[in-house]
C-alpha positions as CSV (number, residue, x, y, z in Angstrom):
1,M,59.7,176.6,82.2
2,M,61.1,173.4,81.4
3,A,61.8,170.6,84.1
4,L,65.5,170.0,84.7
5,D,65.3,166.7,82.9
6,S,63.3,168.2,79.9
7,S,60.4,166.0,80.7
8,V,57.9,168.8,80.9
9,Y,57.5,172.1,79.5
10,I,55.1,174.9,81.0
11,S,54.1,178.1,79.4
12,C,52.0,180.7,81.4
13,S,51.1,184.3,80.1
14,T,48.4,186.6,81.2
15,G,45.3,186.7,78.6
16,E,42.6,189.3,78.3
17,I,40.3,187.9,80.8
18,G,42.6,185.4,83.0
19,V,46.0,183.2,82.7
20,D,46.9,181.1,80.1
21,V,48.6,178.2,81.2
22,R,50.1,175.2,78.9
23,A,51.9,172.0,80.2
24,V,53.4,169.6,77.6
25,A,54.9,166.4,78.8
26,H,58.1,165.2,76.7
27,P,58.2,168.8,74.9
28,A,61.0,167.4,72.2
29,D,58.3,165.2,70.9
30,S,55.9,168.3,70.2
31,E,56.3,170.1,66.9
32,N,54.3,173.1,68.2
33,V,56.5,173.5,71.4
34,L,59.8,173.1,69.3
35,R,58.4,175.9,66.8
36,E,57.7,178.2,69.7
37,L,60.9,177.5,71.4
38,G,62.7,178.2,68.0
39,W,60.7,181.3,67.6
40,Y,61.5,182.6,70.9
41,A,65.4,181.6,70.9
42,S,65.6,183.8,67.4
43,W,63.1,186.6,68.5
44,D,64.9,190.1,68.0
45,Y,63.5,192.2,70.7
46,P,65.5,194.4,72.5
47,R,63.7,193.3,76.1
48,A,64.0,189.6,75.4
49,D,65.8,187.7,77.8
50,K,69.1,187.0,76.0
51,E,70.4,184.5,78.5
52,L,67.2,182.5,78.2
53,Q,67.4,182.6,74.4
54,K,70.9,181.1,74.5
55,R,69.7,178.3,76.7
56,I,66.8,177.5,74.6
57,A,69.1,177.5,71.4
58,A,71.3,175.3,73.3
59,W,68.6,172.9,74.2
60,L,67.3,172.9,70.9
61,E,70.8,172.0,69.3
62,G,71.2,169.4,71.8
63,R,68.0,167.3,71.1
64,A,68.8,163.6,70.4
65,P,68.4,162.9,66.6
66,S,65.3,160.7,67.3
67,A,63.7,163.7,68.7
68,V,63.6,165.6,65.3
69,S,60.3,166.1,64.0
70,R,59.4,165.0,60.4
71,S,59.2,168.7,59.5
72,D,62.7,169.3,60.5
73,R,64.4,166.7,58.3
């Protein structure tokens, strides 16, 4: 999930013995979050949420140039 203003990214999933939760402030500044979102946007899996993948790809493409990580340059 992403806050409407893109200020917070939250990811939740079930783990082997509980629930895994991550919350990241300013996700456009996190190389790990950007990498995970890029992976999901390009994931070729029949049951993947195609609309969500399109939205993630659009958000990644629309980031401000100052938010590009060093490894993306």
